[in-house]
C-alpha positions in Angstrom: 82.3 88.0 209.3 83.8 90.1 206.5 87.2 90.7 205.1 87.2 94.3 206.4 86.2 93.2 209.9 89.2 90.8 209.9 91.5 93.5 208.6 90.4 96.0 211.2 90.7 93.5 213.9 94.2 92.5 212.9 95.3 96.1 212.6 93.8 97.1 216.0 95.4 94.1 217.6 98.8 94.8 216.2 98.7 98.5 217.0 96.7 98.0 220.2 94.7 101.1 219.3 91.5 101.4 217.3 92.6 104.9 216.2 95.8 103.6 214.5 93.8 100.9 212.7 91.4 103.6 211.5 94.3 105.7 210.2 95.8 102.8 208.4 92.6 102.2 206.5 91.6 105.9 206.1 88.3 105.5 208.0 86.9 106.8 211.2 87.8 105.3 214.6 84.0 104.9 215.1 83.7 102.8 211.9 86.5 100.5 213.1 84.9 100.2 216.6 81.6 99.3 215.0 83.0 96.7 212.7 85.0 95.0 215.5 81.9 95.0 217.7 79.9 93.3 214.8 82.7 90.8 214.5 82.6 90.1 218.3 78.8 89.7 218.0 79.2 87.2 215.2 81.8 85.2 217.1 79.9 85.5 220.4 82.8 86.7 222.5 84.9 89.8 223.2 88.2 90.0 221.4 89.5 93.1 223.2 89.8 94.2 226.8 88.8 97.8 226.4 89.3 98.7 230.1 93.0 99.2 229.5 94.8 101.8 227.5 96.2 100.8 225.1 93.6 98.1 224.5 94.7 94.5 224.9 93.5 91.2 223.5 91.4 88.8 225.5 92.5 85.2 225.5 89.9 84.6 222.8 91.3 87.6 220.9 94.8 86.2 221.1 93.6 82.9 219.8 91.6 84.4 217.0 94.4 86.7 215.8 96.4 83.8 214.4 93.3 82.5 212.6 92.3 85.9 211.3 95.8 86.4 209.8 95.7 82.9 208.2 92.2 83.6 206.8 93.3 86.9 205.3 96.4 85.2 203.7 94.3 82.4 202.2 91.8 85.0 200.9 94.6 86.9 199.3 96.1 83.8 197.7 92.7 82.7 196.4 92.2 86.1 194.9 95.6 85.9 193.2 94.8 82.4 191.8 91.5 83.6 190.5 93.1 86.6 188.8 95.7 84.4 187.2 93.0 82.1 185.9 90.9 85.0 184.6 93.9 86.4 182.7 95.1 83.0 181.3 98.0 82.4 183.6 97.1 78.8 184.2 97.6 75.6 182.5 100.5 73.4 181.5 103.5 74.2 179.3 105.2 71.2 177.8 108.2 71.5 175.5 109.7 68.6 173.7 113.0 68.3 171.8 114.7 65.7 169.7 118.0 64.0 170.5 121.0 66.2 169.8 119.4 69.4 171.0 119.9 68.8 174.8 122.3 71.6 175.1 120.7 74.1 172.7 119.9 77.5 174.1 116.1 77.2 174.2 116.3 73.7 175.9 118.8 75.0 178.5 116.6 78.0 179.2 113.5 75.8 179.6 115.3 73.4 182.0 116.0 76.3 184.3 112.4 77.5 184.6 110.7 76.6 187.8 108.6 73.5 187.6 105.6 75.4 188.9 104.8 79.1 188.7 101.5 80.1 190.2 98.9 77.9 188.4 101.2 76.8 185.6 103.1 73.6 185.4 106.2 73.5 183.2 107.9 70.3 181.9 110.7 69.6 179.4 111.3 66.2 178.0 113.2 64.5 175.1 111.4 62.8 172.4 112.4 59.1 172.0 111.8 59.0 168.3 
């Protein structure tokens, strides 16, 4: 099962036409059909009822559509996290300040940052010394 197979399946399911899925990804309708057939072979069941026009999902196809969308979403999030890690957008940012500077501009700004941003954790605390 490949990412492209999942993408083509989701697109064909949403459009109910293999041709529309092919147009969306700038490939031939034959290529979409072949990829979906390979996916069906891998899964061991038919995902589309091809006897109707437009095509419709089988009960297995309807069930798999939700999972396919979730898999693609998780793959996308994993790729974003990997990219962030590769470019240094991970880690922890800790900012400390001494008493009397609670309302200074930098401290106020830091308090309004989200606690988490992607793979980074932000925290602001006052030093007790």
